[in-house]
C-alpha positions as CSV (number, residue, x, y, z in Angstrom):
1,M,-43.3,11.5,-26.1
2,N,-43.0,13.0,-29.5
3,V,-39.4,14.1,-29.0
4,P,-36.8,13.5,-31.8
5,F,-33.2,12.4,-31.3
6,L,-33.6,10.5,-28.0
7,T,-30.3,9.3,-26.6
8,G,-29.5,8.5,-23.0
9,I,-31.8,6.6,-20.6
10,N,-31.6,5.9,-16.9
11,F,-33.9,4.5,-14.2
12,D,-34.0,6.1,-10.8
13,S,-35.1,3.5,-8.3
14,R,-35.6,6.1,-5.5
15,E,-38.0,8.1,-7.5
16,G,-39.4,5.3,-9.6
17,R,-38.9,7.4,-12.7
18,I,-37.0,7.0,-16.0
19,F,-34.8,9.8,-17.2
20,V,-34.6,10.1,-21.0
21,A,-32.3,12.5,-22.8
22,G,-32.9,14.4,-26.0
23,R,-31.4,17.5,-27.6
24,K,-31.1,20.2,-24.9
25,L,-33.8,18.3,-22.9
26,I,-34.2,15.7,-20.1
27,L,-37.5,14.0,-19.8
28,K,-38.8,12.4,-16.6
29,V,-41.1,9.5,-17.5
30,E,-43.5,7.4,-15.4
31,P,-42.6,3.8,-16.4
32,N,-46.0,2.3,-16.0
33,T,-47.9,4.7,-18.2
34,G,-45.1,6.2,-20.3
35,G,-46.3,9.6,-19.5
36,V,-43.9,12.5,-19.2
37,T,-44.0,14.0,-15.7
38,E,-41.4,16.7,-16.1
39,R,-39.3,18.4,-18.9
40,I,-35.9,19.7,-17.8
41,P,-34.2,22.0,-20.3
42,V,-30.4,21.8,-20.4
43,P,-27.8,23.7,-22.5
44,I,-26.3,20.5,-24.0
45,E,-27.0,19.9,-27.7
46,K,-25.9,16.2,-27.9
47,I,-26.4,14.3,-24.7
48,A,-24.6,10.9,-24.7
49,G,-26.0,9.6,-21.5
50,V,-27.6,10.4,-18.1
51,A,-27.1,8.9,-14.6
52,S,-29.3,9.7,-11.6
53,I,-27.5,9.7,-8.3
54,N,-29.6,10.6,-5.2
55,S,-30.6,14.3,-5.7
56,L,-28.2,14.8,-8.7
57,L,-28.3,14.1,-12.4
58,Y,-25.0,13.5,-14.2
59,I,-25.2,14.4,-17.9
60,L,-22.5,13.5,-20.5
61,D,-21.9,15.8,-23.4
62,Q,-21.0,13.8,-26.5
63,E,-19.3,16.7,-28.2
64,N,-16.7,17.8,-25.5
65,G,-16.7,14.9,-23.0
66,K,-17.9,17.1,-20.2
67,I,-20.1,15.7,-17.4
68,S,-22.5,18.3,-16.1
69,I,-24.1,17.9,-12.7
70,L,-27.8,19.0,-12.4
71,D,-29.7,19.5,-9.1
72,K,-32.9,17.7,-9.6
73,A,-34.7,19.9,-7.1
74,T,-34.0,23.2,-8.8
75,G,-33.4,22.0,-12.4
76,K,-30.1,24.0,-12.4
77,L,-26.6,23.0,-13.3
78,I,-24.4,23.2,-10.3
79,G,-21.1,22.0,-11.5
80,G,-19.3,19.4,-13.6
81,F,-15.9,18.1,-14.9
82,L,-14.2,17.2,-18.1
83,T,-13.5,13.6,-18.8
84,D,-10.9,14.2,-21.6
85,R,-12.6,11.4,-23.6
86,A,-12.3,11.7,-27.4
87,Q,-15.6,9.9,-28.3
88,P,-17.8,9.5,-25.2
89,R,-20.9,7.5,-25.9
90,D,-22.6,6.6,-22.6
91,L,-22.3,6.8,-18.8
92,V,-23.7,4.9,-15.9
93,F,-23.4,5.0,-12.1
94,A,-22.3,1.8,-10.5
95,R,-20.2,0.6,-7.6
96,D,-20.0,4.2,-6.2
97,S,-18.4,5.5,-9.4
98,I,-19.3,7.1,-12.8
99,W,-18.3,4.9,-15.8
100,V,-18.0,6.4,-19.3
101,S,-17.6,4.5,-22.5
102,D,-15.2,5.8,-25.2
103,S,-15.5,4.6,-28.8
104,S,-12.1,6.1,-29.7
105,D,-10.2,3.3,-27.9
106,G,-12.9,0.8,-26.8
107,N,-12.3,1.5,-23.1
108,I,-14.7,2.2,-20.2
109,Y,-13.3,4.8,-17.8
110,R,-14.1,5.0,-14.1
111,Y,-14.5,8.4,-12.4
112,N,-14.9,9.7,-8.8
113,P,-18.3,11.5,-9.0
114,D,-17.3,13.9,-6.2
115,N,-14.2,15.4,-7.9
116,G,-14.1,14.0,-11.4
117,A,-10.8,12.2,-10.8
118,I,-10.2,9.2,-13.1
119,T,-9.8,6.1,-10.9
120,G,-9.7,3.2,-13.3
121,S,-10.4,1.9,-16.8
122,I,-11.5,-1.4,-18.4
123,K,-10.5,-2.6,-21.8
124,T,-13.3,-4.1,-23.8
125,P,-13.1,-6.5,-26.8
126,S,-14.8,-3.9,-29.0
127,K,-14.0,-0.4,-30.2
128,E,-17.3,1.2,-31.2
129,I,-19.0,0.7,-27.9
130,R,-22.2,2.4,-26.9
131,G,-24.5,1.6,-24.0
132,I,-23.3,0.2,-20.7
133,V,-25.1,-2.0,-18.1
134,F,-23.5,-3.4,-14.9
135,L,-24.5,-6.8,-13.6
136,G,-22.4,-7.9,-10.6
137,S,-18.8,-8.3,-11.7
138,K,-19.8,-8.2,-15.4
139,I,-20.4,-5.3,-17.8
140,F,-22.5,-5.6,-20.9
141,V,-21.8,-3.2,-23.7
142,I,-23.3,-2.6,-27.2
143,D,-20.8,-3.4,-29.9
144,R,-22.0,-1.2,-32.8
145,A,-19.5,-2.5,-35.3
146,G,-20.2,-6.1,-34.5
147,K,-23.9,-5.5,-34.0
148,E,-24.1,-7.4,-30.8
149,V,-24.1,-7.2,-27.0
150,R,-20.7,-8.1,-25.5
151,K,-20.0,-9.3,-22.0
152,V,-16.9,-7.9,-20.2
153,S,-15.8,-9.6,-17.0
154,F,-13.6,-7.6,-14.7
155,V,-11.9,-7.6,-11.3
156,E,-12.0,-4.3,-9.3
157,T,-9.8,-3.5,-6.3
158,D,-8.6,-0.3,-4.8
159,R,-5.3,-0.6,-6.7
160,F,-6.3,-1.9,-10.1
161,I,-9.0,-2.9,-12.5
162,A,-8.4,-6.1,-14.5
163,S,-10.6,-7.2,-17.4
164,G,-10.8,-9.9,-20.1
165,E,-8.9,-13.1,-19.9
166,T,-6.7,-15.0,-22.4
167,I,-5.7,-18.6,-21.8
168,R,-2.6,-20.0,-23.4
169,L,-0.7,-23.3,-23.2
170,M,3.0,-22.7,-23.5
171,K,6.3,-24.7,-23.7
172,V,9.6,-23.0,-22.9
173,R,12.8,-24.6,-24.2
174,L,16.1,-23.6,-22.7
175,T,19.5,-24.3,-24.3
176,F,22.7,-23.6,-22.4
177,S,26.1,-25.1,-21.5
178,L,27.5,-26.6,-18.3
179,N,31.2,-26.2,-18.6
180,E,32.3,-26.8,-15.0
181,I,35.2,-29.1,-14.3
182,S,33.0,-31.2,-12.1
183,I,29.2,-31.0,-11.8
184,A,28.6,-34.0,-9.4
185,G,27.0,-32.7,-6.2
186,G,26.2,-29.3,-7.8
187,S,22.7,-28.0,-8.3
188,L,20.9,-26.8,-11.3
189,G,18.0,-24.3,-10.9
190,I,15.4,-22.9,-13.2
191,F,13.4,-19.8,-12.2
192,Q,9.6,-20.4,-12.6
193,P,7.3,-17.9,-14.3
194,P,5.6,-15.9,-11.5
195,T,1.9,-15.9,-10.6
196,T,0.9,-12.3,-10.2
197,E,-2.1,-10.0,-10.3
198,H,-1.7,-9.9,-14.1
199,Q,-1.0,-13.6,-14.8
200,R,-1.9,-16.9,-13.2
201,I,0.3,-19.9,-13.8
202,R,-1.2,-23.4,-13.7
203,N,0.0,-27.0,-14.4
204,L,3.7,-26.0,-14.4
205,K,5.8,-29.1,-15.2
206,M,9.4,-29.9,-16.1
207,A,9.8,-32.3,-19.0
208,Q,13.0,-33.8,-17.5
209,T,13.1,-35.8,-14.3
210,G,14.9,-35.1,-11.0
211,F,13.7,-31.5,-10.5
212,K,11.9,-30.5,-7.3
213,Q,10.1,-27.4,-6.2
214,D,12.4,-25.0,-4.3
215,F,13.5,-21.4,-4.0
216,I,16.5,-19.5,-5.2
217,G,16.5,-16.4,-3.1
218,S,12.9,-15.2,-2.9
219,E,11.9,-16.7,-6.3
220,K,10.3,-20.1,-6.9
221,A,12.4,-22.4,-8.9
222,F,12.9,-26.0,-10.1
223,V,16.1,-27.4,-8.5
224,K,18.0,-30.6,-9.3
225,V,21.0,-32.0,-7.5
226,L,23.3,-33.3,-10.2
227,G,25.0,-36.7,-10.0
228,V,27.8,-38.6,-11.7
229,D,25.4,-39.7,-14.4
230,D,24.5,-36.1,-15.4
231,S,26.5,-34.9,-18.4
232,K,28.3,-31.6,-18.9
233,G,28.4,-29.5,-22.0
234,K,25.4,-28.4,-24.0
235,Q,22.0,-28.9,-22.3
236,T,18.4,-28.6,-23.3
237,L,15.6,-28.4,-20.8
238,E,11.8,-27.9,-21.3
239,Y,8.9,-26.9,-19.1
240,S,5.3,-26.3,-19.9
241,F,2.4,-24.5,-18.3
242,E,-1.0,-22.9,-18.7
243,V,-1.1,-19.1,-18.3
244,R,-4.2,-16.9,-17.9
245,T,-3.5,-13.2,-18.5
246,Q,-5.7,-10.1,-18.1
247,N,-5.6,-6.5,-19.2
248,I,-4.7,-4.7,-16.0
249,R,-4.4,-1.0,-15.1
250,Y,-3.1,0.3,-11.9
251,Y,-4.2,3.7,-10.5
252,V,-2.1,5.5,-7.8
253,T,-4.8,7.7,-6.2
254,D,-4.3,10.4,-3.6
255,E,-5.2,7.9,-0.8
256,F,-2.1,5.8,-1.6
257,L,0.2,8.8,-1.8
258,E,-1.0,10.0,1.6
259,K,-0.1,6.7,3.3
260,K,2.9,6.6,5.5
261,E,5.3,3.7,4.6
262,K,9.0,3.3,4.9
263,V,10.9,1.2,2.4
264,G,11.5,-1.9,4.5
265,D,14.3,-4.5,4.7
266,D,12.4,-6.7,2.2
267,L,12.9,-4.1,-0.5
268,K,16.6,-3.3,0.1
269,L,17.6,-6.0,-2.4
270,F,15.8,-3.9,-5.1
271,L,17.7,-0.7,-4.2
272,K,21.2,0.1,-5.3
273,D,22.2,2.5,-2.6
274,G,19.7,2.0,0.2
275,P,16.3,3.6,1.0
276,I,15.6,7.3,1.0
277,E,14.0,8.1,4.4
278,T,12.8,11.7,3.9
279,Q,10.9,11.7,0.6
280,K,7.1,11.6,0.3
281,N,5.3,9.0,-1.8
282,S,4.7,11.5,-4.5
283,Y,8.5,11.8,-5.0
284,Y,8.5,8.3,-6.4
285,V,5.7,8.7,-9.0
286,D,7.3,12.0,-10.2
287,K,10.7,10.4,-10.5
288,I,9.4,7.4,-12.4
289,F,7.4,9.5,-14.8
290,D,10.2,12.0,-15.5
291,A,12.7,9.2,-16.1
292,R,10.3,7.6,-18.6
293,L,9.9,10.9,-20.5
294,F,13.7,11.5,-20.8
295,R,15.1,8.0,-21.2
296,N,15.1,5.9,-24.4
297,T,16.2,2.4,-23.3
298,I,15.3,0.1,-20.4
299,P,18.9,0.0,-19.1
300,S,19.1,3.8,-19.0
301,L,15.7,4.0,-17.4
302,K,16.6,1.5,-14.8
303,K,19.9,3.3,-13.9
304,S,18.1,6.6,-13.6
305,L,15.5,5.1,-11.2
306,L,18.0,3.3,-9.1
307,D,20.1,6.4,-8.8
308,S,17.0,8.3,-7.6
309,G,16.3,5.7,-4.9
310,V,13.4,3.9,-6.6
311,P,13.2,0.1,-6.0
312,V,13.4,-1.7,-9.3
313,R,12.7,-5.4,-10.1
314,S,13.8,-6.6,-13.6
315,Q,11.7,-9.0,-15.6
316,Y,11.9,-10.9,-18.9
317,T,8.7,-10.8,-20.8
318,A,7.3,-12.6,-23.9
319,F,4.9,-10.7,-26.0
320,I,2.4,-12.7,-28.1
321,A,1.2,-10.9,-31.3
322,S,-2.2,-11.5,-32.9
323,S,-0.5,-13.8,-35.4
324,N,0.8,-15.9,-32.5
325,S,4.4,-14.8,-33.2
326,V,6.5,-14.4,-30.1
327,S,8.9,-11.6,-29.2
328,F,10.9,-10.9,-26.1
329,K,11.6,-7.8,-24.1
330,D,13.3,-6.7,-20.9
331,T,10.7,-5.1,-18.6
332,M,10.5,-4.0,-15.0
333,D,8.4,-3.4,-11.9
334,V,8.9,-0.3,-9.8
335,Y,7.9,0.1,-6.2
336,I,5.9,3.1,-5.0
337,P,5.6,3.4,-1.1
338,G,2.0,3.3,0.0
339,F,0.9,1.6,-3.2
340,G,3.2,-1.3,-4.0
341,W,4.7,-2.7,-7.2
342,A,3.6,-1.2,-10.6
343,P,4.6,-2.5,-14.1
344,I,6.6,-0.7,-16.8
345,Q,6.3,-2.5,-20.2
346,N,7.8,0.2,-22.3
347,V,10.2,3.1,-21.6
348,K,7.9,5.8,-22.9
349,P,4.4,6.0,-21.3
350,S,1.6,5.1,-23.7
351,S,-1.3,7.5,-24.4
352,D,-3.4,6.1,-21.6
353,E,-0.6,6.0,-19.0
354,S,0.5,8.9,-16.8
355,S,2.6,9.5,-13.6
356,R,-0.2,7.7,-11.7
357,V,-1.4,5.1,-14.3
358,F,0.4,2.0,-15.2
359,K,-0.8,-0.8,-17.5
360,K,-0.1,-4.3,-18.6
361,G,-1.8,-6.2,-21.5
362,E,-3.0,-9.7,-21.8
363,E,-0.5,-10.2,-24.7
364,S,2.4,-10.1,-22.2
365,I,3.7,-13.0,-20.2
366,D,6.5,-12.7,-17.7
367,L,8.8,-15.7,-18.0
368,F,11.0,-14.9,-15.1
369,R,12.0,-12.0,-12.8
370,A,15.1,-11.1,-10.7
371,D,15.2,-11.4,-7.0
372,S,17.2,-8.2,-6.6
373,W,17.9,-5.0,-8.6
374,N,20.6,-6.8,-10.6
375,D,19.9,-8.0,-14.1
376,I,19.7,-11.7,-14.9
377,Q,20.4,-13.0,-18.4
378,S,18.3,-16.2,-18.2
379,P,16.2,-18.3,-15.7
380,V,19.1,-20.8,-15.5
381,F,21.3,-21.0,-12.4
382,Y,24.1,-23.3,-11.3
383,K,25.6,-23.8,-7.8
384,S,28.7,-25.9,-7.3
385,R,29.0,-28.5,-4.6
386,G,29.6,-26.9,-1.2
387,S,28.9,-23.4,-2.5
388,E,26.1,-21.1,-1.3
389,E,26.3,-18.8,-4.3
390,W,24.1,-19.4,-7.4
391,K,25.6,-18.4,-10.7
392,N,23.4,-17.2,-13.5
393,L,24.1,-18.9,-16.8
394,P,23.4,-17.5,-20.3
395,A,20.7,-19.5,-22.2
396,E,18.8,-19.4,-25.5
397,I,15.1,-19.1,-24.8
398,Q,12.4,-20.4,-27.1
399,V,8.7,-20.2,-26.5
400,I,6.3,-22.6,-28.3
401,L,2.6,-22.0,-28.2
402,E,0.7,-25.3,-28.0
């Protein structure tokens, strides 16, 4: 072809041609002979990638992150949109979307090709990523720093994209006191770690005997009926499980905001003053984002959201650092009508979060969550004989990675 600085490449199965990008130039190549059948000049100095979609060609500008749209019939640019990516390196069309790799953060971002709206993103195990290839539910990327091709598995739904998977074996040790006058006939309950879109719990077992699977409110729990042989005072209980976590990002698109949904009876437990009947779904995403910007602690954020009529569910989360050290943090889920529950790990939105984007990393593990808007101080509950009310007990929580 005798063209320097070749960059992007894409095969168009409809035309049976390969599109190759150079500086200010797109070449159309016959794959069997390698002959150039057409040269298309474009006003883009550094092309990061090209993607052919029906009669259009999408061209990624490496310098400013803009995707320009070229009409293949006329060879003219007819539109485009900015991706707001710092170091865009390639794009591909797959699963009815445009996907762009960004070496500044090691993420692959999904865009609606019709309007340029970002609709998802996938975290990769690399940072300096280059080319992208889709194969079913897997993505293959070039890891420039590691000098290898990396496979990224992901799950894509209309609400979220989840990628990667970390498997951990964990033991939780609870230390607390039973100081009741009489515990015989009473019940001891332990909230279980929940299985969610972000984490899957397997092989959950209590180390002590006598506990059975049950519910406390709407949450799964281990429950034991205490007898005369059970002792009072200081107690230590342990349970173990396997947890599989993913990097998950939720995207609240226009389709969800346009849905009509009333906050039902099942959500009233997560509201302080009852549901708001007259607000649109967009009211909730705006209130959540504004509260995150102007609050500095989880308790103040939670109060602000509850006062605004946003359903809130408190959680207690363990964070596993790269050194396998464990820290704990109060976190929460917020409910957006038309969309569902979305996670808030930190008060302030991170750089890749917004009013419509929420994320949760594979380093976080939810140990227990409340069954109402009220805070709970531990997963340990006690109910005296003949009572219907469970009392939450304070407990020291220790996590051991096995």
